N, C-alpha and C positions, 0 to 999 in steps of 0.2 A: 452968515456969517458961518466957514466952516474952516475949519483947524487941519493947517499942513500934515498931509503924512509925514508919519514920523519913519526915520528910515533906522534896523539896528545894524552894526556896523556887527561883521563875523569877530566871534573873541578871536582873537592871536596864538598860534598855535604853537604848539610848548617844547622848547627849547630842548636835543640831546642837552645831557647833563656837559658833555663835553666838550663842545661850541660856547656855551653859557661860558663854561669856563674858560676859554680859552682865548674871550673876548677879555673876560674879565684880568687874565692877566696879562694881556698885551695894554690894558691900560691901567695896570696898576705901575709896570714897568717901570714907565717914565715917574712919575712919585716915588718911587722908592727911592729910584737915580737922585731925583733931586735933592731928599728930602736927608737925604745922608751926608750933611754939608761936611765935615771933615775929613769923606775920604776925598771932595775934589777943592780942599781951603787949603789950596800954593802954588807956586806960584809956576813951579817945574814941570813940566815940560812944556818950556814957549812952543808953539807953533805963530809962525811970521811976526812972531817979537808978539804974540797974545800971549798975557799970563793963561796957567792952566787951567786957572777958575772958568776965566771967563769963555774960554772957546768951549771949554765943558759945555757951560749953562748953551750957550750958540748953536750948539752938535744937539741938547735934548731939544732948541725950540725949531728945528727943520727935524729932526726926529719922533715927537710926538705926534704932528698930522699922519705921516703915515705909520706911527699903528694906530693910532684911530681910528681911519680909514679900514686901516686891514680890521680890525677889531670887529668894521661898520661888514665890510661884508661876509664874514665869514658871519653874523648873527642873519643877513643877505641868504647865503646859500642854507644856512641851513632849518632856514622857514621856509625855504624854495622857492623863495620873490626870482623873479629875473626883471 
């Protein structure tokens, strides 16, 4: 019985420090924005009748994937992936 050939994956390329830092900041923004509850724990200003507390959180539900995708693209570009 023969053993299957082993394939060694190439080690990942080192990222430039600037790209890694930028991606980290992009991922950290929503975490910090939502962790600081006292900054958005209020009712005004209202948007279409929604208290600020609710629409602020919904806004971050929409913004977080955009920031995550942007961080992903920054890393891909820094690695030279196409």
